[in-house]
Structures are given as C-alpha cells and as structure tokens.
KOLMI-507432 format. One record per residue: residue number from 1; x, y, z of N, C-alpha, C in turn. Coordinates in steps of 0.05 Angstrom, whole numbers, plus 5000, padded with zeros to 4 digits. Layout:
# residues N
ATOM   pos   n_px   n_py   n_pz   ca_px   ca_py   ca_pz   c_px   c_py   c_pz
ATOM   NUM      X      Y      Z       X       Y       Z      X      Y      Z
...
//
This chain:
# residues 258
ATOM   pos   n_px   n_py   n_pz   ca_px   ca_py   ca_pz   c_px   c_py   c_pz
ATOM     1   4292   7800   4780    4291    7773    4769   4271   7755   4791
ATOM     2   4268   7770   4814    4253    7756    4839   4219   7757   4823
ATOM     3   4217   7783   4813    4188    7786    4801   4179   7767   4780
ATOM     4   4198   7767   4762    4191    7748    4742   4194   7723   4754
ATOM     5   4205   7709   4771    4200    7680    4783   4172   7678   4800
ATOM     6   4164   7703   4805    4142    7700    4821   4116   7695   4798
ATOM     7   4115   7713   4777    4104    7719    4759   4100   7687   4742
ATOM     8   4120   7678   4739    4126    7649    4726   4108   7632   4746
ATOM     9   4112   7632   4770    4100    7612    4791   4075   7620   4787
ATOM    10   4059   7641   4784    4033    7648    4787   4019   7634   4762
ATOM    11   4035   7637   4740    4024    7623    4718   4021   7596   4716
ATOM    12   4042   7586   4730    4041    7553    4732   4016   7540   4748
ATOM    13   4012   7561   4766    3999    7552    4790   3969   7559   4781
ATOM    14   3960   7575   4759    3942    7586    4745   3934   7550   4723
ATOM    15   3956   7550   4719    3953    7528    4693   3945   7502   4705
ATOM    16   3955   7498   4731    3954    7474    4746   3923   7472   4757
ATOM    17   3910   7491   4763    3884    7495    4772   3865   7491   4752
ATOM    18   3870   7501   4730    3849    7488    4702   3855   7467   4700
ATOM    19   3876   7463   4698    3884    7426    4686   3861   7411   4715
ATOM    20   3865   7416   4736    3854    7398    4755   3825   7402   4751
ATOM    21   3817   7430   4744    3788    7431    4734   3775   7415   4720
ATOM    22   3787   7414   4697    3783    7402    4676   3781   7370   4683
ATOM    23   3796   7358   4690    3800    7329    4703   3782   7327   4722
ATOM    24   3765   7343   4741    3749    7336    4754   3723   7340   4741
ATOM    25   3717   7358   4720    3693    7357    4704   3689   7331   4688
ATOM    26   3712   7322   4680    3716    7298    4666   3707   7271   4679
ATOM    27   3714   7268   4704    3706    7251    4724   3677   7249   4728
ATOM    28   3668   7279   4737    3644    7278    4750   3623   7283   4734
ATOM    29   3631   7292   4708    3609    7301    4684   3603   7324   4688
ATOM    30   3606   7340   4667    3603    7371    4664   3572   7378   4668
ATOM    31   3566   7396   4689    3535    7397    4692   3522   7415   4671
ATOM    32   3542   7426   4663    3537    7448    4638   3537   7439   4609
ATOM    33   3546   7417   4606    3554    7409    4582   3524   7398   4561
ATOM    34   3520   7403   4543    3500    7397    4528   3503   7369   4506
ATOM    35   3481   7350   4517    3476    7326    4505   3464   7325   4479
ATOM    36   3481   7320   4456    3473    7323    4433   3453   7305   4424
ATOM    37   3437   7310   4411    3405    7287    4408   3419   7265   4390
ATOM    38   3407   7245   4394    3412    7215    4383   3413   7221   4351
ATOM    39   3431   7203   4337    3434    7210    4310   3405   7191   4299
ATOM    40   3400   7200   4279    3373    7185    4261   3386   7156   4252
ATOM    41   3362   7146   4243    3368    7121    4228   3384   7126   4201
ATOM    42   3402   7111   4192    3420    7117    4174   3412   7099   4142
ATOM    43   3418   7107   4122    3411    7095    4098   3386   7085   4096
ATOM    44   3387   7060   4092    3365    7043    4085   3341   7040   4108
ATOM    45   3353   7044   4129    3330    7046    4154   3313   7072   4152
ATOM    46   3332   7091   4151    3314    7116    4150   3297   7122   4126
ATOM    47   3307   7110   4099    3294    7111    4080   3262   7096   4085
ATOM    48   3268   7077   4097    3249    7054    4101   3223   7068   4121
ATOM    49   3235   7082   4142    3215    7099    4163   3197   7119   4145
ATOM    50   3220   7128   4131    3207    7151    4114   3179   7144   4097
ATOM    51   3187   7118   4082    3166    7112    4068   3138   7099   4083
ATOM    52   3143   7078   4109    3123    7077    4123   3107   7104   4133
ATOM    53   3114   7131   4135    3103    7150    4147   3089   7162   4128
ATOM    54   3087   7150   4096    3073    7166    4081   3045   7145   4069
ATOM    55   3046   7121   4079    3026    7099    4072   3004   7097   4091
ATOM    56   2980   7092   4082    2957    7087    4101   2963   7061   4120
ATOM    57   2958   7064   4141    2964    7039    4163   2952   7019   4152
ATOM    58   2927   7022   4142    2905    6995    4128   2919   6986   4107
ATOM    59   2932   7000   4091    2945    6991    4069   2966   6966   4081
ATOM    60   2983   6981   4095    3006    6963    4113   2991   6936   4120
ATOM    61   2973   6938   4135    2956    6915    4145   2953   6895   4122
ATOM    62   2937   6904   4101    2922    6887    4082   2957   6877   4070
ATOM    63   2969   6888   4064    2998    6883    4051   3005   6853   4065
ATOM    64   3009   6861   4094    3022    6838    4109   3004   6816   4113
ATOM    65   2981   6819   4104    2969    6793    4106   2970   6778   4086
ATOM    66   2972   6792   4053    2980    6780    4037   3003   6773   4032
ATOM    67   3023   6777   4046    3047    6766    4044   3058   6743   4068
ATOM    68   3049   6753   4093    3052    6730    4113   3034   6711   4120
ATOM    69   3007   6723   4110    2983    6708    4115   2971   6708   4148
ATOM    70   2980   6733   4164    2966    6733    4189   2969   6758   4195
ATOM    71   2946   6764   4220    2940    6790    4226   2957   6802   4239
ATOM    72   2968   6830   4231    2987    6840    4245   2981   6867   4260
ATOM    73   2954   6869   4267    2942    6895    4273   2932   6887   4296
ATOM    74   2927   6911   4321    2922    6910    4343   2898   6916   4344
ATOM    75   2887   6909   4367    2855    6906    4368   2841   6942   4371
ATOM    76   2819   6937   4369    2807    6965    4371   2813   6983   4397
ATOM    77   2818   6965   4416    2816    6974    4445   2844   6995   4444
ATOM    78   2867   6992   4428    2886    7005    4423   2884   7030   4407
ATOM    79   2879   7056   4419    2875    7081    4418   2888   7102   4419
ATOM    80   2892   7117   4406    2910    7141    4413   2896   7167   4428
ATOM    81   2917   7179   4446    2904    7202    4465   2900   7229   4447
ATOM    82   2904   7230   4419    2899    7245    4402   2906   7240   4373
ATOM    83   2895   7249   4350    2900    7241    4328   2928   7237   4319
ATOM    84   2939   7219   4308    2970    7220    4302   2978   7199   4280
ATOM    85   3003   7207   4273    3012    7185    4248   3041   7183   4255
ATOM    86   3055   7159   4268    3080    7159    4262   3089   7129   4256
ATOM    87   3118   7128   4247    3128    7100    4247   3156   7099   4261
ATOM    88   3166   7078   4273    3190    7077    4286   3197   7045   4290
ATOM    89   3219   7047   4306    3232    7018    4307   3224   7014   4334
ATOM    90   3216   6988   4340    3207    6976    4371   3229   6979   4386
ATOM    91   3228   6990   4413    3238    6986    4433   3220   6971   4457
ATOM    92   3220   6950   4460    3207    6929    4478   3205   6930   4504
ATOM    93   3189   6936   4524    3193    6928    4552   3170   6914   4562
ATOM    94   3176   6894   4582    3153    6884    4597   3160   6883   4629
ATOM    95   3128   6886   4642    3132    6894    4667   3111   6868   4680
ATOM    96   3118   6852   4699    3109    6831    4711   3090   6840   4732
ATOM    97   3066   6828   4738    3050    6839    4760   3063   6829   4785
ATOM    98   3066   6848   4805    3078    6830    4828   3082   6851   4849
ATOM    99   3067   6851   4870    3063    6869    4894   3092   6875   4909
ATOM   100   3107   6897   4915    3132    6896    4922   3142   6921   4938
ATOM   101   3161   6922   4950    3167    6946    4967   3196   6955   4954
ATOM   102   3205   6947   4933    3229    6951    4923   3234   6974   4907
ATOM   103   3250   6996   4917    3250    7016    4905   3268   7014   4877
ATOM   104   3283   6996   4869    3293    6990    4843   3275   6974   4821
ATOM   105   3252   6962   4829    3235    6947    4816   3230   6952   4788
ATOM   106   3236   6975   4781    3226    6985    4753   3251   7003   4737
ATOM   107   3271   6998   4756    3290    7020    4741   3300   7007   4713
ATOM   108   3295   6980   4702    3300    6977    4674   3281   6988   4659
ATOM   109   3260   6996   4668    3242    7007    4647   3253   7031   4643
ATOM   110   3259   7051   4661    3269    7075    4652   3295   7072   4639
ATOM   111   3313   7051   4647    3340    7048    4632   3337   7045   4603
ATOM   112   3313   7025   4594    3302    7026    4562   3298   7047   4554
ATOM   113   3286   7065   4564    3279    7090    4556   3304   7104   4549
ATOM   114   3322   7110   4566    3348    7127    4566   3366   7117   4539
ATOM   115   3366   7097   4540    3381    7075    4515   3365   7074   4489
ATOM   116   3342   7080   4487    3325    7080    4459   3337   7105   4443
ATOM   117   3344   7102   4412    3356    7115    4399   3332   7132   4391
ATOM   118   3343   7150   4374    3314    7176    4359   3302   7150   4339
ATOM   119   3279   7160   4338    3254    7146    4313   3243   7118   4327
ATOM   120   3252   7115   4358    3244    7089    4370   3210   7098   4376
ATOM   121   3202   7071   4373    3174    7073    4385   3174   7051   4412
ATOM   122   3164   7062   4434    3166    7049    4457   3141   7033   4458
ATOM   123   3147   7007   4462    3125    6982    4461   3128   6965   4495
ATOM   124   3106   6975   4507    3104    6966    4529   3082   6945   4539
ATOM   125   3085   6925   4549    3067    6901    4558   3069   6904   4590
ATOM   126   3039   6918   4597    3041    6915    4625   3020   6890   4636
ATOM   127   3033   6867   4643    3013    6849    4655   2984   6856   4663
ATOM   128   2967   6847   4661    2939    6848    4670   2938   6879   4676
ATOM   129   2941   6901   4656    2944    6923    4657   2925   6943   4650
ATOM   130   2899   6937   4643    2881    6953    4636   2881   6976   4653
ATOM   131   2873   6969   4680    2867    6994    4694   2899   7005   4710
ATOM   132   2921   7000   4696    2947    7005    4707   2958   7028   4690
ATOM   133   2968   7051   4694    2988    7068    4677   3010   7058   4673
ATOM   134   3022   7048   4654    3049    7038    4642   3061   7062   4638
ATOM   135   3057   7083   4634    3071    7106    4628   3050   7136   4642
ATOM   136   3067   7155   4641    3055    7184    4642   3072   7201   4633
ATOM   137   3070   7228   4648    3080    7256    4635   3107   7247   4640
ATOM   138   3125   7234   4658    3152    7238    4663   3162   7224   4642
ATOM   139   3154   7198   4637    3169    7181    4613   3159   7187   4586
ATOM   140   3142   7203   4587    3131    7218    4557   3150   7238   4549
ATOM   141   3158   7254   4573    3176    7273    4572   3208   7265   4561
ATOM   142   3208   7246   4577    3237    7229    4569   3240   7224   4542
ATOM   143   3218   7209   4531    3218    7202    4507   3215   7222   4484
ATOM   144   3195   7246   4491    3200    7267    4468   3225   7279   4470
ATOM   145   3235   7284   4492    3272    7290    4491   3283   7282   4473
ATOM   146   3285   7246   4469    3303    7238    4460   3291   7229   4429
ATOM   147   3265   7247   4420    3256    7238    4395   3245   7216   4389
ATOM   148   3238   7203   4410    3222    7184    4401   3200   7189   4385
ATOM   149   3192   7165   4365    3164    7177    4342   3144   7165   4361
ATOM   150   3137   7156   4383    3116    7149    4394   3116   7128   4418
ATOM   151   3098   7122   4429    3091    7106    4445   3074   7078   4446
ATOM   152   3066   7054   4452    3047    7032    4446   3042   7018   4474
ATOM   153   3027   7022   4490    3024    7012    4519   2997   6993   4518
ATOM   154   3010   6965   4519    2988    6947    4525   2983   6951   4554
ATOM   155   2964   6969   4565    2960    6981    4598   2953   7006   4587
ATOM   156   2949   7017   4609    2938    7045    4612   2957   7068   4606
ATOM   157   2949   7092   4611    2968    7116    4607   2960   7138   4621
ATOM   158   2971   7155   4635    2961    7181    4653   2975   7203   4641
ATOM   159   2968   7219   4657    2977    7250    4653   2975   7260   4628
ATOM   160   2955   7249   4617    2945    7259    4585   2947   7290   4579
ATOM   161   2937   7301   4599    2942    7326    4591   2969   7340   4588
ATOM   162   2983   7330   4600    3013    7335    4591   3026   7327   4570
ATOM   163   3019   7298   4563    3028    7287    4539   3016   7310   4516
ATOM   164   2993   7315   4519    2982    7327    4495   2993   7351   4492
ATOM   165   3004   7367   4511    3016    7394    4516   3040   7394   4503
ATOM   166   3058   7369   4506    3087    7373    4490   3078   7358   4471
ATOM   167   3057   7345   4459    3057    7335    4429   3061   7312   4427
ATOM   168   3072   7295   4451    3080    7268    4444   3055   7241   4447
ATOM   169   3058   7224   4419    3033    7207    4417   3038   7177   4427
ATOM   170   3014   7177   4447    3010    7152    4454   2993   7140   4452
ATOM   171   2991   7111   4446    2969    7092    4442   2973   7073   4469
ATOM   172   2944   7067   4479    2941    7053    4504   2911   7041   4502
ATOM   173   2905   7028   4518    2879    7009    4523   2863   7019   4535
ATOM   174   2873   7043   4550    2857    7061    4571   2872   7081   4582
ATOM   175   2856   7104   4593    2864    7125    4605   2855   7115   4637
ATOM   176   2877   7118   4655    2874    7117    4683   2892   7131   4699
ATOM   177   2886   7138   4723    2897    7151    4739   2922   7136   4759
ATOM   178   2920   7111   4757    2936    7093    4773   2967   7094   4769
ATOM   179   2979   7074   4785    3017    7075    4780   3019   7046   4784
ATOM   180   3038   7043   4770    3053    7016    4769   3073   7011   4796
ATOM   181   3087   7031   4801    3102    7027    4823   3088   7020   4852
ATOM   182   3104   7000   4861    3097    6974    4885   3082   6952   4873
ATOM   183   3068   6957   4847    3051    6942    4834   3060   6915   4816
ATOM   184   3086   6929   4806    3100    6920    4782   3126   6910   4788
ATOM   185   3142   6890   4768    3172    6895    4772   3175   6891   4742
ATOM   186   3202   6903   4734    3206    6899    4713   3217   6870   4699
ATOM   187   3211   6865   4678    3215    6839    4669   3227   6834   4644
ATOM   188   3241   6854   4631    3260    6857    4611   3249   6875   4588
ATOM   189   3275   6879   4573    3269    6899    4551   3286   6891   4526
ATOM   190   3275   6901   4505    3285    6891    4477   3282   6857   4479
ATOM   191   3259   6847   4480    3257    6819    4484   3233   6813   4463
ATOM   192   3223   6797   4453    3202    6788    4443   3173   6787   4461
ATOM   193   3157   6810   4450    3134    6813    4470   3103   6810   4454
ATOM   194   3084   6801   4467    3061    6805    4454   3043   6826   4462
ATOM   195   3042   6846   4444    3027    6871    4455   2999   6868   4444
ATOM   196   2979   6870   4461    2945    6868    4454   2944   6848   4425
ATOM   197   2956   6825   4433    2951    6801    4415   2971   6797   4390
ATOM   198   2991   6824   4389    3009    6818    4367   3041   6810   4374
ATOM   199   3053   6795   4362    3082    6794    4366   3095   6811   4362
ATOM   200   3114   6824   4378    3130    6848    4373   3160   6836   4378
ATOM   201   3176   6843   4356    3204    6836    4370   3216   6865   4368
ATOM   202   3243   6867   4379    3261    6888    4377   3262   6898   4350
ATOM   203   3262   6920   4346    3269    6929    4316   3251   6931   4297
ATOM   204   3228   6916   4304    3207    6910    4284   3197   6938   4274
ATOM   205   3187   6945   4258    3174    6973    4256   3143   6972   4262
ATOM   206   3141   6997   4276    3112    6999    4287   3097   7022   4271
ATOM   207   3078   7021   4260    3063    7039    4239   3036   7043   4256
ATOM   208   3030   7076   4259    3006    7080    4269   2993   7105   4255
ATOM   209   2965   7106   4255    2952    7129    4247   2922   7130   4263
ATOM   210   2905   7140   4246    2876    7140    4260   2858   7115   4264
ATOM   211   2868   7098   4245    2859    7069    4239   2867   7050   4258
ATOM   212   2890   7054   4274    2903    7036    4289   2932   7031   4290
ATOM   213   2941   7012   4299    2971    7004    4300   2976   6981   4287
ATOM   214   2999   6979   4270    3002    6952    4259   3032   6946   4265
ATOM   215   3045   6920   4266    3068    6917    4270   3080   6903   4239
ATOM   216   3107   6913   4241    3115    6905    4212   3138   6889   4219
ATOM   217   3140   6863   4216    3163    6844    4219   3189   6855   4200
ATOM   218   3209   6860   4217    3235    6878    4199   3243   6858   4174
ATOM   219   3240   6830   4178    3248    6817    4151   3231   6817   4127
ATOM   220   3204   6830   4141    3182    6830    4115   3178   6864   4103
ATOM   221   3191   6880   4125    3184    6902    4118   3190   6914   4090
ATOM   222   3208   6914   4073    3215    6927    4046   3190   6921   4028
ATOM   223   3181   6889   4030    3159    6871    4008   3137   6890   4021
ATOM   224   3131   6895   4042    3106    6904    4057   3103   6937   4048
ATOM   225   3126   6951   4050    3125    6977    4045   3116   6980   4011
ATOM   226   3133   6968   3992    3124    6971    3967   3096   6957   3961
ATOM   227   3090   6941   3971    3061    6934    3965   3038   6949   3977
ATOM   228   3046   6963   3999    3028    6983    4011   3025   7009   3999
ATOM   229   3047   7013   3990    3054    7042    3964   3033   7031   3943
ATOM   230   3033   7009   3927    3016    7003    3907   2992   7009   3911
ATOM   231   2976   6995   3938    2951    6997    3947   2935   7023   3952
ATOM   232   2956   7036   3962    2952    7067    3969   2947   7076   3940
ATOM   233   2965   7077   3919    2958    7090    3894   2932   7079   3879
ATOM   234   2929   7055   3882    2904    7043    3872   2879   7058   3885
ATOM   235   2877   7051   3915    2852    7061    3923   2849   7095   3922
ATOM   236   2873   7106   3924    2865    7138    3921   2859   7143   3891
ATOM   237   2868   7129   3872    2860    7132    3849   2827   7125   3839
ATOM   238   2816   7113   3860    2793    7100    3853   2772   7125   3865
ATOM   239   2780   7144   3885    2762    7163    3899   2742   7175   3874
ATOM   240   2764   7190   3855    2757    7210    3842   2738   7184   3819
ATOM   241   2743   7170   3810    2735    7149    3793   2700   7149   3803
ATOM   242   2700   7140   3829    2672    7134    3840   2655   7160   3841
ATOM   243   2672   7184   3851    2655    7210    3847   2644   7215   3821
ATOM   244   2656   7210   3804    2656    7215    3768   2634   7199   3762
ATOM   245   2632   7175   3763    2612    7155    3758   2589   7147   3778
ATOM   246   2594   7157   3800    2573    7153    3826   2572   7119   3828
ATOM   247   2591   7101   3823    2589    7078    3818   2609   7063   3837
ATOM   248   2610   7049   3860    2632    7038    3873   2639   7009   3854
ATOM   249   2618   6995   3842    2621    6974    3824   2634   6977   3804
ATOM   250   2631   7003   3791    2648    7003    3766   2674   7013   3771
ATOM   251   2689   7024   3794    2711    7030    3797   2720   7003   3809
ATOM   252   2715   6985   3826    2720    6955    3827   2726   6947   3801
ATOM   253   2709   6943   3783    2716    6930    3760   2738   6939   3746
ATOM   254   2744   6968   3749    2772    6979    3733   2796   6971   3750
ATOM   255   2792   6981   3774    2818    6984    3793   2817   6949   3809
ATOM   256   2797   6931   3809    2802    6912    3822   2809   6908   3851
ATOM   257   2805   6927   3869    2809    6923    3895   2791   6947   3916
ATOM   258   2778   6927   3939    2764    6942    3954   2780   6943   3979
//
C-alpha cells in the first residue's frame, strides 16, 4: 500500500512539472516553435495580384494614364539591383533626416517590416537620401523570410551581394555603403508617401519589371488591369504582323496602337 502511494505521488509530481513547463513556455514563448508563413491575400485580392504579375508594366502605365489622366510611374532613377518582375501591396515607411544618438530612432521602421503580410512591397522614402542606404541585407532577409514581393526605396540600398544571393528584388535610386543609423528618425508607416515623385498609399498595388515601377491606386486596380491586359494582347499580336509585312505602319493601321 505504501509503494502504491509513493508511485501515485511520483506521477502527480511529474504531471505538475509538465504543467509548469507548459505554462512557462506559454508565457516566455517557445524558442523551438515554428512560426507559420503569413497567409496569402485571399479571394479577389490574390486574383488581382496574379493578374498584375502577368502584364507588362508599360501597359499598366499606359492604362492608368488613360483612366486617371496622370503619371503613375517612377523615374528612370528607380532601378533594380537585378532584373525582376513582381506585384504586391504597398507597406509604406517614411524616414526623416535628423542627426541623433537615440538607439530607438528607427525601431518603427523595423516593426513595419515584421507587421507586413505576405505579398507586400516595402515602399520606403528616405528624406534627401540619394546617398543613404535605406535598407540592406538584414532588412532584406526579414522581408524575404516573410515572403514580401519586393522593395522600392526612394534612397539607397547596400549589401547588394547578399540581396542578390537570396534573390530578394529591390529597386532604389542608387547603391551606396552608408547607413541611416544616427542620421535618420522613423517618421511613420502605412501613411501616404511620395516615392520618387509618385504618391503611394498603403495597400496600393506596386508593379515592377525591367521597364520600371508603377503605382496602381487600389480604387482603380480592377479597371487598370483589364485595360492593361487588352493592351498587352493587342501589342503582342502586332509583333508577328510587323515581322510578316515588314511594316510598323501597316500594323498600326490594323491594330491602332503604338
């Protein structure tokens, strides 16, 4: 009877210890837990992005000019670190030029990355930042691990070798070895910004390929996609016609678009 009591007490002690371990891990965060990937955009949003991934950015630019009557493409300065094509929803970040010794001055910039869902495009505006790297390998690795579509930086980029190695696409206005630490302060995220002369609002669609970067206002996205698809089909149909007749004038007469 005494042995049974001891065994029962031992089992109770073991169960208590296991319960305490579970409680401690729940409070502290299990260091061995796997963080699942962010869920992709669902329904219409996912279909919209998939459509934009398969059209020419030049056609999207032309479509927007017809629909809303203004320029929505970034300038020739905004170039990729390697040839790429992507589409995603904008996560915007603004940095203000300000010398400081505050170790927390850029914390908001990092938080914005960690809060962005899959298929985001990180759009950063670095005030007077042509020679300042707004992002580098560490931030790029974080975005890559969260399955961002890419990044567009109105400022510089560094650690290009690592970004190419992991295959994370970045557009910027230059490659520089500098840092924003102690020179800039976080000024806001998911706010309207002007990136290389184009207004970008949170969740606008950013499309990019080797021709450049275009911002698609979310309210106009469906119409812009449909028109861009029509333009793509018409232009691609012209290629064989031009080759056959050896005349661009005849092709334009037939299809009506340059």
